[in-house]
C-alpha positions, 0 to 999 in steps of 0.5 A: 625752243622752236626753230622760230624762237632760235631764229629770233634769238640769233638775229636780234639783241635785247634792247629797250624801246625808247618810249617804254624803257621799263620793257625789254624786247628782242630787237634788230638794230644796225649791229645785228645781222637781221638789219643787213638782210634786205626784203629780197634776201628774205624772200629768197629763203621764203621768210616774210619781212621782219616787222616783228623785229622793230618796235614801231612808233605806233605800237610804242605809243599804245604801250606807253599809253597803257602803262600810263593809264593802267585803269584802261586794261586792269582786270580786263581781257585784252587783244593786241592785234597785229602785235609784231613783237608784242610790246602793247600786249606786254604793257597790258599784262604789266598793267594788270589785265586779267587775260592778254592775247597777242595776235599776228599772222607771222610765226616769227612774230609769234615766236618773238612775242613768246620770248619777249613775254618771258623776258618781261615776266608777262603772261601773254597768250599768242594767237598765230592767226588772221582774226579779222572777220572771224568770230568775235571773242569776248575782248574788253579792250582791243589795241592796234599799233601801226596798222595803216601802212597799206591800203587793203590792210588798213581798210579791212582792219579798220572796218573790223575794229569799228565792228568790235567797238560797236559790240562794246569793246574799247578799241585803241589805235596808235598811229604816227600819220601813216598814209592810210589812216582813215579820215573818220571814225577816230577820236584823238585821245593823246599823243607821244613824241617817240624817238626813232631811227633814221633807218626806220623813219624819215626823222629822229622823233615822230609824234604818234597819236592814240585814237579811240575807234568809234563804233561803226 
């Protein structure tokens, strides 16, 4: 086990995302030590903010949509982009995808994805790399949850996702109304009411919308 995996195990507990109770993930909560660590404290020890330790609403909605519509990924090659803890990737694997890759630039997220995949007996290949603007792999389906919370990332990622859609991939985004969700280039497919925590969001339930990204 790597040091990153040991860290994930030490600072999280096994829980079930509200929208996907059939899945198990290593998650932080108000009773786990990671919850008490501020962003400043993490920076002091040179750790990135632990986005991977929380199952964000957009990612849960994507995973729920995949589990409810397995025909979207069955037998296909799937990428879960900015995967965090990998909930959508795990859902795709459980839904019968032929190949599932989960990408995140944070090595702690990569460790969490590996642990979470093992926890769910799911085959997921982990890519700890920035894939945006790189060579296009032969993905049939690309999914992304909650990637529109910062303007530079949202603009860069969305342009790339639209290029992937133009290349023939089905590109799905899950978003609960983040500030930098694009105004165009999205086709609404479904919505899910996802219970959440007041420590993460400003309400107890958020509506997360699943969009198909239109080709550029």
